[in-house]
Structures are given as C-alpha cells and as structure tokens.
C-alpha positions in Angstrom: -60.6 10.7 76.4 -57.2 9.3 75.6 -58.6 7.2 72.8 -60.3 10.1 71.1 -57.3 12.2 71.7 -55.1 9.8 69.7 -57.8 8.7 67.3 -56.0 10.3 64.4 -53.3 7.7 64.6 -55.7 5.1 63.3 -55.3 6.7 59.8 -51.8 5.2 59.8 -52.1 1.5 59.5 -48.5 0.6 60.1 -48.2 -1.4 63.3 -44.5 -0.4 63.7 -45.5 3.2 63.9 -48.1 2.5 66.6 -45.4 0.7 68.5 -43.0 3.6 68.1 -45.6 6.0 69.5 -46.4 3.6 72.4 -42.7 3.3 73.4 -42.3 7.1 73.2 -45.2 7.6 75.5 -43.7 5.3 78.1 -40.1 6.4 77.9 -40.1 10.1 77.2 -38.8 12.1 80.2 -40.8 15.2 79.6 -44.1 13.2 79.5 -43.1 11.3 82.7 -42.5 14.7 84.4 -45.9 16.0 83.2 -47.5 12.9 84.7 -45.8 13.5 88.0 -47.1 17.1 88.0 -50.6 15.8 87.6 -50.2 13.5 90.6 -48.7 16.3 92.7 -51.6 18.6 91.7 -54.2 16.0 92.6 -52.5 15.4 96.0 -52.4 19.1 96.7 -56.1 19.5 95.8 -57.1 16.7 98.1 -55.0 18.1 101.0 -56.6 21.6 100.6 -60.1 20.1 100.2 -59.6 18.2 103.5 -58.9 21.4 105.3 -62.5 22.6 104.7 -63.9 19.7 106.8 -63.7 19.2 110.5 -61.0 16.8 111.8 -62.0 14.3 114.5 -59.7 12.4 116.8 -60.7 9.6 119.2 -58.7 8.7 122.2 -59.2 5.6 124.4 -57.8 5.4 128.0 -58.0 2.2 130.0 -57.7 2.0 133.8 -57.7 -1.1 136.1 -58.1 -1.2 139.9 -59.5 -3.0 142.8 -62.5 -2.1 145.1 -64.7 -3.6 147.9 -67.8 -5.5 147.0 -70.4 -6.9 149.5 -72.5 -9.9 148.7 -74.7 -11.9 151.2 -73.1 -10.1 154.1 -69.5 -10.9 153.0 -67.0 -8.3 151.8 -64.5 -9.2 149.2 -62.2 -7.4 146.7 -63.2 -7.2 143.0 -61.0 -6.1 140.1 -62.5 -3.1 138.2 -61.7 -2.2 134.5 -62.7 1.1 133.1 -62.3 2.4 129.6 -62.8 6.1 128.9 -63.3 7.4 125.4 -62.7 11.0 124.4 -63.4 12.7 121.1 -61.9 15.9 119.9 -63.2 17.9 117.0 -61.3 20.7 115.3 -62.4 22.9 112.5 -60.6 25.8 110.9 -63.2 28.4 110.1 -62.7 29.8 106.6 -64.1 33.3 107.5 -62.3 35.1 104.7 -62.5 32.3 102.0 -58.8 31.7 102.2 -59.2 27.9 102.1 -61.7 28.0 99.3 -59.4 30.2 97.3 -56.6 27.7 97.8 -58.9 24.9 96.8 -59.9 26.7 93.6 -56.2 27.4 92.8 -55.3 23.8 93.4 -58.1 22.7 91.0 -56.9 25.1 88.4 -53.3 23.8 88.8 -54.7 20.2 88.4 -56.5 21.1 85.2 -53.5 23.0 83.9 -51.2 20.0 84.6 -53.6 17.7 82.8 -53.8 20.0 79.7 -50.0 20.2 79.7 -49.9 16.4 79.8 -52.3 16.1 76.9 -50.4 18.7 74.9 -47.1 16.9 75.6 -48.7 13.6 74.4 -50.0 15.1 71.2 -46.7 16.9 70.5 -44.7 13.7 71.1 -46.9 11.6 68.9 -46.7 14.2 66.2 -42.9 14.2 66.3 -42.8 10.4 66.1 -45.2 10.5 63.1 -43.2 13.3 61.4 -40.0 11.4 61.8 -41.6 8.2 60.5 -42.9 10.0 57.4 -39.5 11.6 56.9 -37.8 8.2 57.0 -40.2 7.0 54.3 -39.4 10.0 52.1 -35.7 9.6 52.7 -35.9 5.9 51.6 -37.8 6.8 48.4 -35.3 9.6 47.7 -32.3 7.3 48.2 -33.8 4.6 46.0 -34.4 7.2 43.2 -30.9 8.5 43.5 -29.5 5.0 43.4 -31.4 4.2 40.2 -30.1 7.5 38.7 -26.6 6.5 39.8 -26.9 3.2 38.1 -28.1 4.8 34.9 -25.2 7.2 34.9 -22.8 4.4 35.4 -24.2 2.4 32.5 -24.1 5.5 30.3 -20.6 6.3 31.4 -19.4 2.8 30.5 -21.1 3.1 27.1 -19.3 6.5 26.5 -16.0 5.0 27.6 -16.4 2.2 25.1 -17.2 4.6 22.4 -14.2 6.8 23.4 -11.9 3.7 23.2 -13.2 3.1 19.7 -12.6 6.7 18.7 -16.3 7.4 18.2 -16.7 9.8 21.1 -14.4 12.6 22.2 -12.8 13.2 25.6 -15.2 15.9 26.5 -18.2 13.6 26.4 -16.3 11.0 28.5 -15.4 13.6 31.1 -19.0 14.8 31.3 -20.3 11.3 31.7 -17.8 10.5 34.5 -18.7 13.9 36.2 -22.3 12.8 36.2 -21.4 9.6 37.9 -19.3 11.3 40.5 -22.2 13.8 41.2 -24.6 10.9 41.5 -22.3 9.1 43.9 -22.1 12.2 46.2 -25.9 12.6 46.1 -26.4 9.0 47.0 -24.0 9.3 50.0 -25.7 12.5 51.2 -29.1 10.8 50.9 -27.9 7.7 52.8 -26.5 10.0 55.6 -29.9 11.8 55.8 -31.7 8.5 56.1 -29.4 7.4 58.9 -29.9 10.7 60.7 -33.7 10.4 60.5 -33.6 6.9 61.9 -31.4 8.0 64.8 -33.8 10.9 65.5 -36.7 8.5 65.7 -34.8 6.2 68.1 -34.0 9.0 70.6 
C-alpha cells in the first residue's frame, strides 16, 4: 500500500519535510506522467478484456397504421400501433488465443506502469529527503565557519594591537589577516552552497 511504501518517512518528525514530500508528489511532472500511463494501461486492459465477451445490441422499431374492425355488425377503422424489437449478438471467436494474449500483455503493461509509478514516488521522496538533510548539513557547516571566522577576527584584532605596541612582528600580523581572509572566503562558499541546496529543494 502507499502508506506502507512511504512508512519510512515517519522516522523524520519534521512536519516541513512531510509537506515538502507531499508537494513534490503533486507537482512533479515525471510522477504525473507515470500516473497517466497507469490510467492508459488500465483503459487498454478493460478494452481488450471486453473483446472476449459477446456484444449485444437491441433495436426497437415502431409502426403505426389503421385497419378495419367489426363489432356488433358495424365496421369501423381502428388505429394500430406495433413495436418490433430485434436483438443482435456478435462475438469474436478467439480461436488462436490472440485476444487472450493481448489481454495478458495489457495486464503486464498495467503492472509495469504501476511499478514504475511506485519507483518514481520512492525516488522522488528520496531526493527530497536527501536535499533536506543536505540543507541541515550546510547550515551546520556555515554556522561552524562563521564561528571560526569570528574567532579569527578577534585574534587578528589582538595581533594588530600587539603589533601597534611593538610586541608582535609584521609576519604574525600578516598571518592573522590571512586567516581572516581565508575564513571569509570559506563562509561565502558555504553560504553559496546553502543557497544552492535550498534552490534544488524548491525545484
């Protein structure tokens, strides 16, 4: 069942993730196409299955006229209505099993379409969860780099003050400023990665 198929999602207790998966299921083009293939396969199977049974058509023809009628020695004209029913039955004999083979093939196509649909659902849900986890990891990474950046900036300010007072040499100051610049670049790269992960989840 669909509930059992997606039961693993219950391990993730974030309502926003469940909503993301639900939206992806209703808006993903590939999944909608897979759903249409199931409907087409079911319709084909019903059509082929109907060919194995006789078809019956009923036709009704009405006719109205006038004719003589005699009562108590008097002759008068009476209107006559007649309705004729005809029934036609046709049945395509499947002597060589052609229709049964078509029906079997149609059933296999239906099962194949349903399996493709289930696989598409699982794949889509997996991609959403993967992106969601990636965003969490990117946020943690960015926070760590921002903390490191702040520490480097504080240390660089300390080294700069010591340099101004002639306690620390120029090499130590350049090294401290280089660490700050490196931290700035890493923070920017991490922020870009986070934005990219968010955009991927929204597509």
